[in-house]
N, C-alpha and C positions, 0 to 999 in steps of 0.2 A: 404782757398785755397784747403784743402783736400776735403771739401764738394763739391766745384765746380768741382774738378777733378772726384769725384765719380758721380756727375750728368752728366758729359760729357760721362763717360763710359756707364751709363744707357741709355743715348740718342742714342749712337752709337749701343748698343746691340739691342735696340728696332728697329732702322732703318734696322739692318741686318735681324731681324725676319720678318719685313714687306716686305723687299726686297725678302726674300726667298719665302714668300707666294705669292707675285706678280709674281715671276718667274714661280711657279707651275701653277698659274692661267693662265698665258700667254701660258704655255706649253699645257695645256688642251684645251685652246681656239683654238690653232693652229692645233690641231689634226683633222684628217678627222672625219666626223660625226659618222661613224661606230665605229672608235676607241674611240671616245668620249663616246659613249653609253656603250662600254665595260668597260671603266674606271669608269663610273657612277655606273654600276652594281657591279664592284669589290669594289667600295667604300661602297656601301650599304651592301654588304656581310660582309665586314670588320667591319662596325659599328654594324651590327646584331650579329656577332660573339663576339665582345667585350661586347655587352649587355648581351648575353647568359652567357658569362664567368663571368661577374659581378654577375648575378643572381645566378649562380651555386655556386660561392664563398660565397654569402650571405647565401644560403641554407645550405652550409657546416658549416659555422661559426655561423650563427644566429639560434635561436630556435623559434618555433611558439607557441604563447600563446593566450588564450582567450582574447577578447577585449569587452568593454562595447558597448551596442547598440542592437537594434532589439526588436520587440514585438511579442508575441505569442498570437494567437487567439484560445482559448480553448472552446470546446462545452461540455455541461453537461446536463443530463436529470434531470428535476426538477427545483425548484426555491429556493433561500435561504430565510430563515425567522429568524433563530437564529444563527447569526455569532458570536458565543461565545463558548469557550471551555467547559463551564459547561452545556450548554443546546443544543449544536449542535445535531440535530436529523437526518437530511437528509444528503445524500452524498454531496449535494451542500453546506449545512451548514459546514460540516467538511472540505471540500476543502478550502473554504475561511477562515475558522478559522485556518487551518494549515499554510496558507500563511501570515496571518496578526498577528498571535500570536506566541509566542515561549515559550518553557518550560525550566526548569533547564537543562534537557538533551534533546536530539533530536535523531532522527533516522539517522544514517550515512550509508554509503555504506557497512560497515562491522560490523554493530551493533550500540549500543548506543554511543553517544559522547556528551561532554559538549557543551551547547549553552549559556544560560544565566549564568550558573555556570562556574566558573573558575576551580574548583576542588571539590572533595568530599571525605569523609572518612566514613568507616563503622566500627562500634565497633566490638570487638572480639566476642561478643555474637550474633551479627547479628541483634540487636534490634534498634540501634541508627545510624542514617545517618546524617552527618553534611556537609552542602554545603556552599561554599564560592562563592559569586556572582562576576561577572566580574565588574571591576571599570567602564568600558565603556558601560555597559548594559543600554539601554535607550528605552523608549516607543516612538512611532512615533510622539508624541506631544513634544518630547524633554525632558520630565521629566525622572529622573533616576529610574531604577528598584531597589527596595530595598527589604530587608527581610520582611518588613511589607506587601508589595504587595503579596509576596508568602504566608504568613500566612493568609491574607485576602482571597485569592483565595481558599486555602484549607478549611478554615472555612466555606465559602459559599458552597463548594462541600459537606461538611458534614451536611449542614442544611437540614433537612427533608422537611421543608416547600418549599424549592426551587425545590425539586424533580429532582435533577440532575442525569443523568445517571452515573456520576462519584462517586455517594454516596457510592456504594459498595466498590470501590477501596480505599476510604479514611476514612471510618468509623473506629473509635477506634484508630486513629493515632493522636498523639499530635504534633502539629507544634508550634514552638516558635522562635521568632526573638532574637538571641543572641546579635547581633548588627546590624548596617545598612546593612552590607554585608554578614552576617552569619545567616543561618537558620538551625534549628535542628528538625529532625523528630524522634519521639520515637514510636516504634511499640510494641504492646502487646506481640508479640512473633516473633521469626525470620521468615522472609518471603523473600526468595531469589529473587523472581520476582519483588520486590518492585521498583527497579530502573526503570522498564518499566513505572510505574505510574507517575514518575517525568517528563515525557514528556508532562504532562498537561500544556496547555498554561496559562500564568500568566496574571491576570487582573490588570489594574492600579487602586489601591485602592482609589486614590484621586478623581476618576471620578465615581466609582461605589458605594462607601460606603454610600452615601445619598439616594440610590434608594432602597426602600423596596422590599421584596421578591415578593409581589403581582404585582409589577410594572416591575420587571426584564424582563419578556418576551416582554414588550411593550416599553422599553426604546429605545431612538434614537440610543444609542450606540450598540444596537443589530444588526442593519444593517449598521451602520457607525462606525466600530470598531476602537479602539485605542489600539494597541498592540505593541509587540517588535519583530514581525516577519520580514521576509525578504522583504515583500511588504506592501504597504499601499494604502488605498482607494483614488481614484481621482474623480470618477464619477459613478453615478447610473442612469440607464435609466429604466423607468417604462412604462407600457402600460396604457390605459385609466382606467383600473380597479385598478391600483396601484401595479400590480404584477411586480416584477423586471424581466426585459428581458435581461439586459446587466449590467455588473459590471466590472469597469476598475480599475486596480491596477498599481501602479508604484513602482520602486525599492526604498527600504528604505535605505537611505544613512547612517543611524545610526544603522543598523543591527549589532549585536554583532560579527558575523562571517565575516563581511565585506559586502559592497554593492554588490548585485547580478549583474551579467553581463548583463542580460536582462533589458531593460529599463522598460518593463511592461508586464502584462498579461491581455488580454481582455477576459472576460467570456461571452459566449452567452448561454442562457438557452432554453431548448426545452421540450415539453410536453411528447414526447415518444422517444423510442429508434429508431424507424423508421424515425422520423423527424430529429433526430441527425445524423443518417447515411446519410440521403439525404443532409443535410447541409455540411457534410464532403465531399461527392462526388461532390458537386457543389462548393467546395472550399470556402464556407462561414466561415468555421472553419478549422484550420490547424491540430488540435490535438483533440483526444477524446478517452476515454477508453471504452472497451466493443465492439469495432468494429473490427472484425477479417478480416483484409485486408492483402494482401501480404506485407511483410516488417515490419509489426507491431512488436513492442517490447513486449516481454513476461517475466513474472516473476512468481515464485511459489506463489499461493494464499494460505494463512494460513487458509484454510477452508476445511472441510471434509463433503461430502454429503452422505446420505444414507437413508434407510428406518428404522426408529426406532420403535421397537416393544413395545407395551403397554401390559405388562404381566397381569396387573390388570383388563384391559377391555376385553382382549381375553386370556382366561386361557390356550389355546393351546400353546401360545407363552412361557409358563412356561417350555415347553419341549425343551431341548437343541438341540435334533436331528431335531425338526421342524424348529427352527431358523437357524440351520446350513444348512439344505436342501434348505430353501428359499434363503439363501445367495449364496450358490454354483450355484443355477439355473440361476442367473443373468448374462447376457452377457455384461460384463463391457467394452469389446473392442468395441462393437456396440455403447455403450453410449459415449465413448471417441471419437471414429473416426467418426461415422455416424451422431450422434446428435450434438456433440460439435465440430465437424470439426477438431479434433486432438488437440484442445486446452484444454486438461485435462489429468490427470494421473489416470489410473485404480487403485482402492484401495480396500483392504479388511480389513484394520485396522483403528484405531481411530486417527492416527497422520498423518498430511500431509507430503509430500516429502520435503526435504530440512531442516528437523528438526534435523538431526543427529541420529534419531531413525530408526532402521531397520524395514521395513514393512514386514508383513507376506507374504509368497509366494502365488501368485494368483493361483487358480485352473486352470488346463489345461485339454484338451481333451473334451469329450462329457459331457457337464455340466448337462444336464437333466438326463442322465444315472447315473452319479455320485450322483446327488441329490436324485434320486429314491432309490439308494442303501443305502444311509444314513438312509432313512425312513424304508426300508424293514429290514435292519439289526437290527433296534430297535423295530421290531415287528409290523410295520404298513403294511397294505395291501390296495390296491386300489379297491374300490367297483365300478365296472363298471355301475351297475344299478343306484346307488345313485350319481355316479360321484364325489366321495370324498374319501379321505384317512381316514381309521378307524383303531383303535387299540383295539381289543377285550379285551386284558388283562387290559388295562388302562381304558377301557370303555370311550374312547375319539374319536372324529372325528375332522378333520380339516374343520371347517365350512367356508363359504365364507368370504373372507378378504376384508376390505375396506381400500384403501390407500388414506389418506388425504394430500393435499398439496396446495400451492398457485396457483391461476389461471394465474400466469405469464407463457407466452407461453413456455419458455424453461423448466420449472418445469413440466408443463403438458406433454410435450414430453418425459421427463425422466421418469415420473411416468407411462406413457403409455408403455414404453419399459419394465419396471419391470412387469407391468400387463401381458403383452404377455408371458414373461418368466415363471411367476408363473402359468399361465393357461396351458402352455405347460407341466408343472410338474403335473398338475391335480388339482391345487388349484384355485377354482373359485375366481376371484378378480374383484372388482369394484373400481372406482375412485370417489373421492369427492374433488371439487375445492373450495377454500375459497378466499375471497378478502384479498390481502396481508395486507391491513390496519387494518383488524380485526382478522387475523389469530392468532396472539399472544394472544390477549385478550380473544377471545371466544373459542379457541381450545387448544392452547399450555398451557397457564397458568392453566386452570382447568383440563388439561390432558384428554380432550374429543376426543380421537381418538383411532382407532384400530391399525393402523400402520401409521406413519407420515414420508413423504418424506421431508427432511429438511436439512439445512446446518448449521454446527457448525463453528463459528469463533474461532479457537483455540488460535491465538495470537502468537507473536514471542517468548514469554517466555515459551511456551509449557506447560502451567499450565493446567493439565487435571482435577484438583480438582472440578471446578464448574460443569463439565459435567458428571463426573463418580463417585464421592464420594456419598455414600449412604445418607449422610446428605442433599444432594441437590436434593432429589427426588421430593419434593413439591415446589410449587411456593413460593418465587421467584427464587429458585434453577433452574439450567439449565440441570439437569439430566432427559432429556425427555424420556429416555428408562426405567426410574424408576429402574435403575440397582443397585444391592447390592452385594458386595463382600468384606468381611472383610480384606482379604489379600490386595486387591487393595486399600482399604481405608488407610491401614497402609503405603503402598508404596507411595501413593499420598501425604499423610501428611509429610512423611519423605523427599520427593523430594522438598517440599516447603521450608524446613529448610536447605537444603544442598546448601551452597554457592559455593562449589568447582564444577566446570563444569563437570569433569569426574564422580564424585560421583552422582551428580544429574542426569546425562545422564543415568547412570546405573539403578537408581530407575525408571526413566521414561520408560526405555526399558522393565523392568520387568512388570511394570503396563500395558504398551501397549500390551505386549504379552498375559497377563492374560485376558485383556478385549477382545482382538481379539478371543481368544480361547473360550470365553463364548458366542460369537455371539449375544450380546444384540441389535445389529442393523445389517442390511445388508448394509454395507458400499459399495458405488459404485465408487466414484471418488473424486479427488481433482482438482478443476478447475485451469486453468492458468489465470493470470491477463493479459489482452491484451490491449496494449496502442498504438494507431496509432499516429505517430509523423511526422513532416516534415523532409525531409532529411537535411535541412539547420540547424536543431537544433542539437548541439553537447554537449557532457559532461553529458548526461543523464545516471545515474546509478540507476537502480531500485532495492530496497531491497526486501526481502520477504514481500508480501503485506498482511496486516490484513484488512484494510479498503482502499478504493480507494484513499483517501487523502494521504496515504503513498507514492504515486508516486512522491510527491513533496519533498521527504526527502532531495534530493541533488539539489533542484531548484536553490540555490544560485550560483552553478557552471555551470548551463546550459548557453549556449552561441550560438549566430548565427554569430558572427564576430570573427576574429582573426587578429593577427599582428605578424611581425617578430621582435625580439629584441635580443640584445646581452645577452649571458648566464648569465653574472654577474648582470643583471637587474632582473632576475627571482628570486622570493622569494623562 
């Protein structure tokens, strides 16, 4: 009985609603055409206002978050051959290795952060580092990342037969698997920058351990990598000669830090910078580094360029006043603004900007006049007839200087600018250009140069030891100025052992000041890393760049799409 009564009430209520709507409809139909039009407009305005109100309410209450989807087309100069953290040689190799492999630690927006490692501990004496792997760390083939994989990778890096560029970083370090998820590194002595080395991508031992060293460079895995990085291979396109022209990656759903938002990245490879720039202008690629366009993203490059004096080949360079005068004479503003388009920082010291080390003050005023005064105050006079500087007391003269550099167009222009400045000072200067593929082996390693225009990759750890310690003057050391200063040696060694940030920064500051005061090189600038990106790409945070592959440090958070969600759904 009660249910039947309730049903009757519902039926009556429904009839009333329908009757009310029919009355409104009849009222509107009976209106004059002009009034009917006004009523329609008012209805639309009301509905639009309601919609705007709802959207405004959503924007007030909801939050916008990245969403999965979208693909990026990236252009790169060169082609990949060794997509492997142990043998990556070109920028293309390193780019793809950085995306398909992962290390115990990785580069984050504010420094190093755990990736495959869940945590780590450092012993009190700074010699033992213990890492715990994440339980969910997997390679792209689904197999777990274990301590044995880490030990295998380090052991291969230490193998001289493999000739890995990572050999110097890992020699004399003992790696051992404590258990499946725990790996321990024992260093011969404390070395504060060691954590930077643990960004090395880890290889899957079960796939690589049967491949002998001689076959490593030719293994199929070298171009079809299986790693634990944020992306994994889906397709390779080659031309008729077998050269890779396109390389497609997709998001790795098993990545330790979570699946990237982008569905994939498509790499297109070009033979020259001009070809890449043309592809960017024609929208064949959406992103590329090294293209200085309006709106491009920039980040400090951890590199220092300058002219390095070889005091053993040119005895005049043994004189401090000569090196100082040549350095002061250089127009660094012209280099930064006119040649490099403003994408560089003028520099007169050995450390790039953004390192926390205060750089020496750049000279101001008339450079040539100041440089001449440095020489005349030290007893040098300019011989107009011979067109050279001489010092009767020292029985020396500044003979013609040859600046050697790569035949890369940008370096040729930079060296030409220095040549003009030195000749304005009265020092006859010539240029010698070398093929970049042979510059290191035929010129730098045997130290066969008078003055060398070159760039040093300092690195985020700001370890100046390889470049300025006297023990590194001979190959394979990187002290290309053949610089020797016992005080600097002591400071550099001490900074390597200081784990406390403040103490280490203090030692580096003292070493930097001492090196700058000795003018072993005429430092010119630190370049900016320039990265052209589409406006649709969000979430890009560029760290200080050591190699171009560092631009992918935060690639897992890059996104092209977003969505509105309730705040409690945001992690």
